Each structure stands twice: as C-alpha cells, then as structure tokens.
C-alpha positions in Angstrom: -147.5 177.5 -78.5 -148.6 180.9 -79.5 -147.4 182.5 -82.7 -146.1 185.5 -80.7 -143.8 183.1 -78.8 -142.6 181.4 -82.0 -141.9 184.8 -83.6 -139.9 185.9 -80.5 -137.9 182.6 -80.5 -137.2 183.0 -84.3 -136.0 186.6 -83.7 -133.8 185.5 -80.8 -132.2 182.9 -83.0 -131.8 185.5 -85.6 -130.0 187.9 -83.2 -127.6 185.1 -82.3 -126.7 184.4 -85.9 -126.6 188.0 -87.0 -123.0 188.2 -85.9 -122.0 186.0 -88.8 -119.8 187.9 -91.2 -121.6 186.6 -94.3 -125.4 187.2 -94.5 -125.9 183.8 -96.2 -124.2 182.0 -93.3 -126.5 183.8 -90.9 -129.6 182.8 -92.8 -128.3 179.2 -93.2 -127.6 179.0 -89.5 -131.0 180.3 -88.5 -132.8 177.9 -90.9 -130.6 175.0 -89.8 -131.2 175.6 -86.1 -135.0 175.9 -86.5 -135.1 172.8 -88.8 -133.2 170.7 -86.3 -134.7 171.8 -83.0 -138.3 172.8 -83.7 -141.0 170.2 -83.8 -143.2 169.8 -86.9 -146.1 171.7 -85.4 -143.9 174.6 -84.7 -142.5 174.5 -88.2 -145.9 174.5 -89.8 -147.1 177.3 -87.5 -144.2 179.7 -88.3 -144.2 179.0 -92.0 -148.0 179.6 -92.2 -147.5 182.8 -90.2 -144.8 183.9 -92.8 -147.2 183.1 -95.7 -149.8 185.3 -94.0 -147.4 188.3 -93.8 -145.0 187.3 -91.0 -145.9 190.1 -88.7 -143.2 190.7 -86.1 -140.5 188.6 -87.8 -137.1 190.3 -88.4 -135.5 190.2 -91.8 -133.0 187.4 -91.3 -135.5 185.0 -89.6 -138.0 185.8 -92.3 -135.6 184.7 -95.0 -134.6 181.6 -93.1 -138.1 180.5 -92.5 -138.9 180.9 -96.2 -136.2 178.1 -96.8 -137.6 175.6 -94.3 -138.6 172.2 -95.4 -141.8 171.0 -93.8 -141.9 167.4 -92.7 -144.3 165.2 -94.6 -147.0 163.5 -92.6 
C-alpha cells in the first residue's frame, strides 16, 4: 500500500475523531483505531514515514502515530 494512501487513511481517521471534545481523547481514539485495525506492515510504514518528516499528515494523526506500539517480529 502506498504511503500516500496510508496518510490519507490516517487523516480520514483523524477527521472522524476530531469532533471529540477533549484533544487527548481524539488522539487516543486515532491511535487506538490504527493500532487495532492496521496490519503490522502498515504500522511500520506509517511510523517510518512520520520519523522521516511525516509529509501530508495532519496534526492529530501525527501525534497519534507517534504513540503507536510496533509489533515485534
């Protein structure tokens, strides 16, 4: 899956959770959704992208991705 598609998906998830009244709840919701539903390859790809600058990622998904726990191999 392309990084552009992953960024778009992360931003879409971020838009959904942006309506949370508390910023921390929005970030937790985004991180939780990505952690539960994305496969390990997707998690690695998006976290690597963030470490390399995270071009295209909105602010909330950016913070949520920084909290993700990568699965061990």
